[in-house]
N, C-alpha and C positions, 0 to 999 in steps of 0.2 A: 187274691186281687193284686199282690205285688207291692201295694203301697205300704210303707211302714206306718206302724202305729204311732202317731204324734203324741206329744205330751197332754194335748187337749183331749184326744181320744182316750188315752189312759185314765186322766182325771175323771172323765164322765164314767167310765167303767168302775173306777174306784168308788165314786159317789153312789152309783147304783147299788154297789156291794155294801156301803155304809148305810143306805137307807133299809136295806133288808136286814142287816145284822143289828143295827143300833135303833132303828125306828119302827121296827116291826112290819116293814111293808113287804111281806111275803107274797107268794102268789095267790095264797087264799084271801089275804087282805086286799091285793089289788083287784082280784076278781069280783069282790063285793062292790066295787065302785063302777056302776053301769051307767052312770049318768053323765060321763065325760070329767068326773073329778080330776083324774090324773092329768089329762090334757088341759084342764082348766088351771090347775096348780102351775103346770109348766108355763102356760101362757101368762100367769101372773108374775112369775120370776122373770120372763122375758120383758113383760110391760114394765117391770120395776126398773130395768136397766135403761129406759128411754130418757129419763130426766138426766142421768149422767151422761149419756151419750148425745143427746139432743136438747140443749138448754133452750132452744127456740120453740119447743112444744108449748102451745098456748095454755094447756091445763096441765095439772100435776098428774102424770102417769102413774106416779107411785102412790097417790091417793086411790086412783081406780084399781091398781093391783091390789092393794090392801082390801078395798071394798068387795072385789070379786073373787077373793080367796075362798075356795070351796069348803075348807074345813075350819075348825075352831081357831079363834085368834091366836092362842098359844103355839099353834103349829106354823104360823107366819113368822118366818126368821131369815128376813133378807140380810145380805152381807154386802159385799162389794160386787162390782159389776161382773168381774170374771166369775167369782163363785156363784153368782145368780144364773149366769149363763150355763154354768156346768150343772147346776141343780135342774135347771129347766131341761136340758138335754136328757139327763137321767131319768126324769119323770115322763118325758116323752117316750123314751125306750120302754119304760114300764107300761105305758098305755099301749104302745105297738104290740108288745108281749102279751098283754091282756086280750087284745083283739085277735091275735093269732090263737091264742088258747080257746077262746070263744069260738072262733071259726072252725077250728079243728074238732070241737066238741059237737058243733052243729053238723059237721060232716059225717061223723060216726053214726 
């Protein structure tokens, strides 16, 4: 593609590797989440950044993010805005990869 890998892109790839190596989010783990949990988790981390970015939001996006979190509370670990955006992107990649594997399996 010709475009250099930015620090942000590299950080997302590192986060995805961290999720696999340290959190156990392997392909088998991800493939078990067939109800949009990975996308939902990504959305929660994105939503969590709104209160920081948009102080005029009439309700607390952070409250909604925590309430919508698809897994046990102990796995909800918001950090700072940039870190949450990186986590969201890595989780979105995991969901896209899961969908690609599912589609490839259906095609065979």
